[in-house]
Residue, then its C-alpha position, 0 to 999 in steps of 0.5 A: m533523545m530522538k534528535k540525538f538519535l537522528n543526528r547520529v543516524f544521519r551524519p552528512c555524507p558527501a557521496y550521498a550529497a552528490l547522488g542527490l544532485m544526480v537524482a534531481m538532474a535525472m528527473p524532469a524539471s516539473g518533477n513528473p515521472a519519466s513515463a507511464q512506467e512509473l505508475k503502479l498499474d500498467p494502464a494497458n491492463v486496467a479494466g476500471p471499476d465499472a467492469c468490476g461493478e458488473c458483479h460486485k455492484s454492492s462493493v462498488a457502491v460502497w467505494k464510491k462514497t469513500r475518499h478513495a473514489i472522491t479524490f478523483k474529483e476533489l484532489s486538484r481542488k485542495k489547497e494543500a495539493k495545489k501548493i505541492a504541485k506548484n512547488l514541483g512545477i506541476r501544472r496539471m495533476k492528472a497529466d503525467s505527474a507524480c500524483l498519478s501513481c497513488h491518487f489515480t487509476s489510469a487506463v488506455v482510453k482511445g489510444k492514450v493513457k488517461p486517469i479514469a478514477g481514483i483509487t480503485c479495486e485494481s489498486c489493491h487487487g491488481a490490473g484486471k484485464k488479464w484475469i477479470k473474465e476468468h474470475g467471473d466465469y463460474g463454468g459456462k452459461g447459466v452456471t452461478m457462483e452457487s452451482e459452480k463445481p468445486d474443482h472448477k472453482i479451485a482452477r478458476y481462482a488459480k488461473s486468476e491469480a496466475a494472471g495477476m489477481i490478488r485475492p483478499m486472502r493474500l493479505y500481505k500482497v493486498a496490504a503491500n499496495c496500501y503501504g506502497c502509497h501511504t509511506v510515500p516512497n518519493e523523496k523529492l515529492v517530500n523534500v521539494g514538494g512539501h508532501p507529508a512523508g506518509s500518513k499515520f496509516d494502520l491497516v486495521a484502523w483504516s480498513q475497518g472505517e469508511v473503506r470497509h467493503n465487506v459486502w460480498y459475503s456479509k451483506p450488512n458490511d460487517e467488520a472483519s473477525a477478531a482473528r482477521k484483524r489480528m492478522m491485519y495488525i501483525v502484517g501491517k506492522a511488518l509492512d510498515l517496517e519494510f517500507a520504512l526501511r526501503g524509504i531510508a534506503k532511497a534517502t540521499r540526504k538528511a532532510a524531511y524525508a529521511v528523518s520521517m522514514a527513520k522515525r517510522a522505522s524505529a516505531a515500527r521496529k518497537a511495535m514488532n518487538k511487542v508483537a513478538g513478545a506476545v506471539k511466537t512464530p518463526e516468521i515473526e522471529a525472522i522479521v524482528a531479527a532482520a530489523g534489529a540487525v540493520k542500522l537506520k542510517l544514510n549510505n546503507a542502502a544495500n543492508l536496508t534493502a536486504a533487511a526489507d527483503k527478508i522482512s517481506a519474505a517472512a511477512e508473506k510467509f506468515s500471511d499465508a500460513y496463519d489465520g489469527s485464531k490463536f493470536a488472541a494475546i495481541d488483542a490489547l494491541v489491535p486498534g478498537a472501533d474508536k480508532y476506525k478511520g471514518k464510518p463504513a457505509p451500510 
């Protein structure tokens, strides 16, 4: 049944075949990004994990034990990664390759852009040079987090966010960084390189496993509350749907990338329909309506992108408007501890 669905969705399109050739010709022969602008973070504004660790020592200590950190040393040694690099003509993964965008954090070191770590604090919370000083200033010399005045705290957070910081409470914006990589938004990387077209990423299952770093307010590194996990689940499914639609919009031909994105979008759409059956909000209704009104097919980039934009706006609005406390009806859908990806550090 899925085969018939995909054949119907991905009918050959001469215009897109030509576009595919143009895209291939526009890319360097190595498959590398044309410039540092391809990176998700501006290297000139990256402070690095050590800067965050001046205050968040326990969080950085937990991070160092995760694959997000370990990938910096291990990725280039992996057999699968070497094969993908060879397929794309990449000689060094840490030297201006497509790998840099998601697997590493780059910064300006002695006037040159270089990868300095794996997936870091700034990969989720934004490049920090423009806001880290403001974020760590509680009101002058000798003032601590505990003694900071309420009005100063409000202003500090507002200024930090205005300068580019993505706070944990901005769940949609933080999680969008996860899906921006875990859906692998690069057709050539998949079709030519042989890179998997995204992981089986779930925001709850993966965030509550080894990458959990809930140690700022919870010293034992407790898992998120039931209400928070409900929000993670709903926002995560909306993001999965959004990025899958964007993936189909980018696809130029019926191949591994396009087929995988279509399957992902179809599954995410079904998941959001289940959520909508249990939780009633205008934002969820808008997400379901936008997804249901667009066809998952090639040569439909404008409509797919428009639908993804509507889902994005509704999901962010939902993320900022609710706390999950009244959404117990979806608890059966939220992954339990047996589904968590890895074990969190104590």
